[in-house]
C-alpha positions in Angstrom: -75.1 -90.0 -32.2 -72.9 -88.7 -35.0 -72.8 -90.9 -38.1 -69.5 -89.2 -38.9 -67.7 -91.1 -36.2 -68.3 -94.3 -38.3 -66.2 -92.6 -41.1 -63.1 -92.1 -38.9 -60.1 -94.3 -39.2 -59.2 -96.7 -36.5 -56.4 -94.4 -35.3 -58.7 -91.4 -35.2 -61.5 -93.1 -33.4 -59.2 -94.7 -30.8 -57.7 -91.2 -30.1 -61.1 -89.5 -29.9 -62.4 -92.1 -27.4 -59.2 -91.8 -25.3 -59.6 -88.0 -25.3 -63.3 -88.3 -24.4 -64.3 -86.3 -27.5 -66.7 -89.1 -28.3 -67.9 -92.1 -26.2 -67.5 -95.7 -27.0 -71.3 -95.9 -26.8 -71.8 -93.3 -29.5 -69.2 -94.9 -31.7 -70.8 -98.3 -31.4 -74.3 -96.9 -32.1 -73.0 -95.2 -35.2 -71.6 -98.5 -36.5 -74.7 -100.4 -35.7 -76.8 -97.8 -37.6 -74.6 -98.2 -40.7 -74.7 -102.0 -40.3 -78.5 -102.0 -40.2 -78.5 -100.0 -43.5 -75.7 -101.9 -45.3 -75.9 -105.5 -44.2 -79.0 -106.4 -46.3 -77.1 -105.3 -49.4 -73.7 -106.8 -48.5 -74.1 -110.0 -46.3 -70.8 -109.0 -44.7 -71.6 -110.1 -41.1 -71.9 -113.7 -40.0 -73.2 -112.7 -36.6 -74.0 -109.3 -35.0 -74.0 -108.9 -31.2 -75.6 -105.4 -30.8 -76.8 -105.6 -27.2 -73.6 -107.2 -25.9 -71.5 -104.6 -27.9 -73.5 -101.6 -26.4 -73.1 -103.1 -22.9 -69.4 -103.5 -23.4 -69.2 -99.9 -24.7 -70.9 -98.6 -21.6 -68.5 -100.5 -19.4 -65.6 -99.1 -21.4 -67.0 -95.6 -21.0 -67.4 -96.1 -17.2 -63.9 -97.4 -16.9 -62.5 -94.4 -18.8 -64.4 -92.1 -16.5 -62.6 -93.6 -13.6 -59.2 -93.1 -15.4 -58.9 -96.8 -16.2 -57.5 -97.3 -19.8 -57.3 -100.8 -21.0 -55.0 -100.1 -24.0 -54.7 -98.3 -27.3 -58.0 -99.7 -28.6 -60.0 -98.8 -25.4 -63.7 -98.9 -26.3 -63.2 -99.4 -30.1 -65.8 -101.8 -31.6 -64.3 -104.2 -34.1 -65.5 -107.3 -36.0 -63.3 -110.0 -37.4 -63.3 -112.9 -39.8 -65.3 -115.8 -38.3 -62.3 -118.1 -38.0 -60.6 -116.6 -35.0 -61.6 -118.7 -32.0 -63.1 -116.8 -29.0 -63.7 -119.0 -26.0 -67.4 -119.7 -25.4 -68.5 -118.3 -28.8 -69.4 -120.0 -32.0 -66.8 -119.8 -34.9 -68.5 -121.1 -38.0 -65.3 -120.9 -40.3 -67.9 -120.1 -43.0 -68.9 -123.8 -43.0 -71.8 -126.2 -42.3 -69.4 -128.6 -40.6 -68.5 -126.0 -37.9 -71.8 -124.2 -37.9 -72.3 -125.0 -34.2 -68.6 -125.2 -33.1 -68.1 -123.4 -29.8 -64.5 -122.5 -29.2 -62.8 -123.5 -26.0 -59.8 -121.2 -26.4 -59.3 -117.7 -27.7 -56.9 -117.0 -30.6 -53.7 -115.2 -29.5 -54.1 -112.4 -32.1 -57.7 -111.8 -31.0 -56.8 -111.9 -27.3 -54.1 -109.3 -27.8 -56.6 -106.9 -29.4 -59.0 -107.6 -26.6 -56.3 -106.9 -24.1 -55.7 -103.6 -25.9 -59.4 -102.7 -25.2 -61.3 -103.6 -28.3 -65.1 -104.4 -28.1 -66.6 -107.4 -30.0 -69.2 -106.2 -32.5 -69.8 -109.6 -34.1 -68.2 -111.8 -36.7 -67.6 -111.4 -40.4 -68.4 -113.7 -43.3 -65.7 -115.6 -45.2 -65.3 -118.2 -47.9 -65.9 -121.8 -46.6 -62.9 -122.8 -44.4 -61.1 -119.7 -45.9 -60.6 -121.7 -49.1 -61.7 -119.5 -51.9 -60.6 -116.3 -53.6 -63.9 -114.8 -54.8 -66.2 -114.3 -51.8 -68.7 -117.0 -52.8 -70.0 -119.2 -50.1 -72.5 -122.0 -51.1 -73.9 -122.2 -47.5 -74.3 -118.6 -46.5 -74.4 -116.8 -49.9 -71.8 -114.5 -51.4 -70.6 -111.3 -49.8 -71.1 -108.3 -52.1 -68.8 -105.5 -53.0 -69.9 -102.1 -51.5 -68.8 -100.2 -54.6 -71.1 -102.3 -56.8 -73.1 -105.1 -55.2 -73.1 -107.1 -58.4 -69.3 -107.7 -58.0 -67.2 -109.9 -55.8 -65.3 -108.8 -52.8 -62.5 -111.2 -53.2 -61.8 -113.9 -50.6 -61.4 -115.6 -48.4 -61.6 -112.5 -46.1 -64.7 -111.4 -48.0 -66.7 -110.0 -45.0 -63.6 -108.2 -43.7 -62.9 -106.4 -47.0 -66.6 -105.5 -47.5 -67.3 -104.4 -43.9 -64.1 -102.2 -43.7 -64.9 -100.6 -47.1 -68.5 -99.8 -46.2 -67.3 -98.4 -42.8 -69.1 -101.1 -40.8 -66.0 -101.8 -38.7 -62.9 -99.7 -38.3 -60.7 -102.7 -39.1 -60.9 -106.5 -39.2 -58.6 -109.4 -39.0 -58.2 -111.4 -42.1 -55.9 -114.3 -43.0 -53.7 -114.7 -46.0 -52.7 -118.2 -47.3 -52.8 -117.5 -51.0 -53.9 -113.8 -51.2 -56.9 -113.8 -48.9 -56.1 -110.4 -47.3 -54.7 -108.7 -50.4 -57.4 -109.6 -52.8 -60.3 -108.2 -50.7 -58.1 -105.1 -50.1 -57.7 -104.7 -53.9 -61.3 -105.5 -54.9 -62.9 -103.5 -52.1 -60.5 -100.5 -51.9 -59.1 -100.9 -48.4 -55.6 -101.4 -47.0 -54.5 -105.0 -46.3 -51.3 -106.3 -44.7 -50.1 -109.8 -45.3 -47.5 -110.3 -42.6 -44.3 -112.3 -42.9 -45.0 -116.0 -42.2 -44.6 -116.5 -38.4 -44.6 -112.7 -37.5 -48.1 -113.0 -35.8 -49.1 -116.1 -33.8 -51.7 -118.4 -35.5 -52.7 -120.1 -32.2 -56.5 -120.3 -32.1 -56.9 -119.3 -35.8 -58.6 -122.0 -38.0 -55.7 -123.7 -39.9 -55.8 -124.2 -43.6 -52.1 -124.6 -44.6 -49.6 -124.6 -41.8 -46.7 -123.5 -43.9 -48.5 -120.7 -45.7 -51.1 -119.3 -43.3 -50.6 -115.8 -42.0 -52.6 -113.5 -39.7 -53.0 -109.8 -40.6 -55.3 -106.8 -40.7 -57.6 -105.1 -43.2 -58.1 -101.4 -42.3 -58.6 -98.1 -44.0 -55.0 -96.9 -43.8 -51.4 -98.1 -43.5 -51.3 -96.3 -40.1 -54.2 -98.4 -38.9 -52.5 -101.6 -40.1 -49.4 -100.5 -38.2 -51.3 -100.0 -35.0 -52.8 -103.5 -35.2 -49.6 -105.2 -36.2 -47.8 -103.6 -33.2 -50.4 -105.0 -30.9 -50.4 -108.5 -32.3 -46.9 -109.3 -33.4 -44.3 -111.2 -31.5 -43.6 -114.7 -30.0 -46.3 -116.8 -28.4 -45.9 -119.8 -26.2 -49.1 -121.2 -27.7 -47.6 -121.2 -31.2 -44.0 -122.6 -31.4 -43.8 -121.3 -35.0 -44.3 -117.7 -34.0 -41.1 -115.8 -34.6 -38.7 -114.3 -32.0 -37.3 -111.9 -34.6 -37.1 -108.3 -33.2 -40.2 -106.1 -33.7 -40.0 -102.6 -35.3 -41.8 -99.5 -34.2 -44.5 -99.9 -36.9 -46.5 -96.8 -36.0 -43.4 -94.6 -36.1 -42.5 -96.2 -39.5 -45.7 -94.6 -41.0 -44.3 -91.1 -40.4 -41.2 -91.8 -42.6 -40.4 -90.3 -46.0 -39.9 -92.0 -49.3 -36.7 -90.1 -50.0 -33.8 -92.5 -50.4 -36.0 -95.6 -50.8 -35.6 -97.8 -53.9 -38.7 -99.5 -55.2 -38.4 -102.2 -57.8 -40.8 -102.6 -60.8 -40.8 -106.2 -62.1 -39.6 -106.5 -65.7 -42.1 -109.3 -66.4 -44.9 -111.5 -65.0 -46.6 -108.8 -62.7 -46.8 -106.4 -65.7 -47.8 -109.0 -68.3 -51.4 -109.5 -69.6 -52.9 -106.8 -67.3 -56.3 -105.4 -67.6 -55.9 -101.9 -69.2 -57.2 -100.1 -66.2 -55.0 -102.0 -63.8 -52.0 -101.2 -66.0 -53.0 -97.5 -66.0 -53.2 -97.4 -62.1 -49.8 -99.2 -61.8 -48.2 -96.4 -63.9 -50.0 -93.7 -62.0 -48.9 -95.2 -58.7 -45.3 -95.5 -59.7 -45.5 -91.8 -60.8 -46.7 -90.7 -57.4 -44.0 -92.7 -55.6 -41.4 -91.2 -57.8 -42.7 -87.7 -57.3 -42.5 -88.2 -53.5 -38.8 -89.1 -53.7 -38.6 -92.8 -54.2 -36.1 -94.2 -56.7 -37.8 -96.4 -59.1 -35.8 -99.2 -60.7 -36.5 -102.3 -62.9 -36.0 -105.7 -61.3 -35.6 -109.1 -62.9 -37.3 -111.6 -60.6 -36.9 -115.4 -60.7 -39.7 -117.4 -62.5 -42.8 -116.4 -60.5 -45.0 -119.0 -62.3 -43.0 -121.7 -60.6 -43.5 -120.1 -57.2 -47.2 -119.8 -57.8 -47.5 -123.4 -58.9 -45.5 -124.6 -55.8 -47.7 -122.5 -53.5 -50.8 -124.1 -54.9 -49.3 -127.5 -54.6 -48.3 -127.0 -50.9 -51.7 -125.5 -50.1 -53.6 -128.3 -51.7 -51.7 -131.0 -49.9 -51.8 -129.4 -46.5 -55.5 -128.4 -46.7 -56.4 -132.0 -47.8 -54.4 -133.4 -44.8 -56.3 -131.1 -42.4 -59.8 -132.0 -43.9 -59.2 -135.7 -44.7 -61.5 -137.0 -41.9 -64.4 -134.7 -42.7 -64.0 -135.5 -46.4 -64.5 -139.1 -45.6 -67.3 -138.6 -43.0 -69.2 -135.5 -44.2 -68.5 -134.9 -47.9 -72.1 -133.7 -48.5 -71.5 -130.8 -46.0 -68.9 -129.1 -48.2 -69.7 -126.7 -51.0 -68.8 -128.1 -54.5 -65.9 -125.8 -55.2 -64.2 -126.3 -51.8 -64.8 -130.1 -52.0 -63.3 -130.3 -55.5 -60.2 -128.3 -54.4 -59.7 -130.5 -51.3 -60.1 -133.7 -53.2 -57.5 -132.5 -55.7 -55.1 -132.2 -52.7 -55.4 -135.9 -52.0 -53.8 -136.6 -55.3 -50.6 -134.7 -54.6 -47.8 -137.3 -54.1 -45.7 -137.0 -50.9 -42.5 -136.8 -52.9 -43.9 -133.8 -54.9 -45.0 -132.0 -51.8 -41.6 -132.6 -50.1 -39.7 -131.4 -53.2 -41.8 -128.2 -53.2 -41.1 -127.6 -49.5 -37.3 -128.3 -49.9 -37.2 -125.7 -52.8 -38.6 -122.9 -50.6 -35.2 -122.0 -49.1 -33.3 -121.8 -52.4 -36.3 -119.9 -54.0 -36.2 -117.3 -51.2 -32.5 -117.0 -51.6 -32.8 -116.4 -55.3 -35.6 -113.8 -54.7 -33.4 -112.0 -52.1 -30.5 -111.9 -54.5 -32.7 -110.5 -57.3 -34.1 -107.8 -55.0 -30.9 -107.0 -53.0 -30.8 -103.5 -54.4 -34.3 -102.4 -53.6 -36.3 -101.8 -50.4 -39.6 -103.1 -51.8 -41.2 -104.3 -55.1 -44.4 -102.9 -56.4 -47.0 -105.0 -58.4 -50.7 -105.2 -58.9 -52.5 -107.3 -56.3 -54.5 -109.0 -59.2 -54.4 -108.6 -63.0 -58.0 -107.6 -63.1 -60.6 -105.5 -61.2 -63.4 -107.3 -59.4 -65.4 -109.6 -61.8 -69.1 -109.9 -61.2 -70.5 -112.5 -58.8 -72.4 -114.1 -61.6 -69.4 -114.6 -63.9 -67.2 -115.9 -61.2 -69.8 -118.3 -59.7 -68.1 -121.4 -61.1 -69.0 -123.9 -58.4 -67.0 -127.1 -58.9 -67.2 -126.8 -62.7 -64.5 -127.1 -65.3 -63.7 -123.4 -65.4 -63.1 -123.1 -61.7 -59.3 -123.9 -61.5 -58.5 -121.4 -64.4 -60.5 -118.5 -62.9 -59.2 -119.1 -59.4 -55.6 -119.3 -60.7 -56.0 -116.0 -62.6 -57.4 -114.1 -59.7 -54.6 -115.3 -57.4 -51.7 -115.2 -59.9 -49.9 -112.3 -58.3 -50.5 -113.2 -54.7 -49.4 -116.8 -54.4 -45.6 -116.3 -55.0 -45.4 -114.1 -51.9 -47.1 -116.8 -49.8 -44.7 -119.4 -51.0 -41.7 -117.2 -50.0 -43.3 -116.2 -46.7 -42.7 -112.5 -47.4 -44.7 -109.5 -46.2 -46.9 -107.6 -48.6 -49.1 -104.5 -48.1 -51.9 -103.7 -50.5 -53.1 -100.1 -50.7 -56.0 -98.6 -52.6 -54.4 -97.0 -55.7 -57.2 -95.9 -58.0 -60.5 -96.8 -59.6 -61.8 -98.1 -62.9 -64.0 -95.8 -65.0 -66.9 -97.9 -63.7 -66.0 -97.0 -60.1 -64.4 -100.3 -59.0 -61.3 -100.0 -56.7 -57.8 -101.2 -57.8 -55.0 -101.9 -55.3 -51.3 -102.2 -55.7 -49.2 -104.5 -53.5 -45.8 -103.7 -52.0 -43.7 -106.8 -51.5 -41.0 -106.5 -48.8 -38.1 -108.3 -47.2 -38.8 -110.9 -44.5 -39.8 -109.2 -41.3 -39.6 -105.8 -42.8 -43.2 -104.8 -42.6 -42.0 -101.4 -41.3 -40.7 -100.3 -44.8 -43.9 -101.3 -46.5 -45.9 -99.3 -44.0 -43.6 -96.3 -44.6 -44.2 -96.5 -48.3 -48.0 -97.1 -47.9 -48.5 -94.3 -45.5 -46.4 -91.8 -47.6 -48.6 -92.7 -50.6 -51.8 -92.2 -48.6 -50.7 -88.8 -47.4 -50.8 -87.5 -51.0 -53.7 -89.5 -52.4 -57.3 -89.9 -51.3 -58.3 -93.3 -52.7 -58.4 -94.8 -49.1 -60.7 -91.9 -48.0 -63.4 -92.5 -50.6 -66.6 -94.0 -49.2 -69.1 -96.1 -51.3 -72.6 -95.0 -51.5 -75.5 -97.0 -50.0 -77.3 -98.9 -52.9 -80.8 -97.6 -53.6 
């Protein structure tokens, strides 16, 4: 068993298995070894299925020996956020209410990865019902940041960010309703892709907000995210909202150059009131992109605070509608922070909700007009590096809304507009915490974001750095 196999990217390990340079069994054992070392420090896994994973790895190796290749992920072990239903398996959704919920269907996104040959390693931790940006969970404990276990991972895809960063899985599905892929990517130093709303089917994924929810990957590189998007994207009869927009060759897009691309830097909002180290990394990232041939221009965006407020309002109303019955019947089974946020949603008037929904089209048109001259916009994923678990453990107290709002300030507008956004590791604080920048693209133009992200990663090594095991 080579521990080094655990440090490969998804693309590298899939190729190595396909070329029989390493077996699925060896790869799975290497990950299980790292999980045994790291899990007590991180709490990233909700469930671990070691024996079943090794058995599936042996079956994948036997199939490959006979020349049977299941797909691009043949024999690759992966774990995903525990909100993707897998028929016959428990999906806790990070909650007490669904602690024993056994799925009767398999999510389309997960099924497409299984059809491509992935092996199930287990399931990953998340904020309760995917409704929390920090990584706290009052039922199962917080997930810890591998770079410093006293700090948050970001949520709600907390286990996904932590496990990918610590090299416990090659990639993981997350979900992004208000920043839940991009914040863990930023705080944990991994690459996270928030897809265009409707680009990937949400059938069989736990719903939170039907008009904001998106499915996407967290991985080590833009190339890995491209591979996963290519496997998952496209229409789905099980999800009538899944788009029929044409797909791009996402993997090919990662080979492209920055020459001729225009990247916009917002004149305000995303550059206001930044932590000094986040501001420094933004400047350094822009300098790299410019050096690699991108044309950097200033853009004046419409009022982003209005977009952020509208996003929160829509999320609150839709989440409350989904949870109404459980709030009446089982309020004691919610954590205080999640219950407070859900109850706030009950107070949103129908007229206010409908006005916000009606405004989405004009708001997107205004954004498109403001960014017509650029291929993407660059912005920090959050104004701050990861706070500590202690200072962000606000429960349902009076400081909760302000803290949650600050952490998600730069992610929510993108959700409201339904746009794609790729977060890439872009630097570190002096204290060793990762900082990520998000690239915001045009609707259904994930390909350009992946081109920019991959080009940046070819000349930087932030995505290659590996956290050290806590002593």
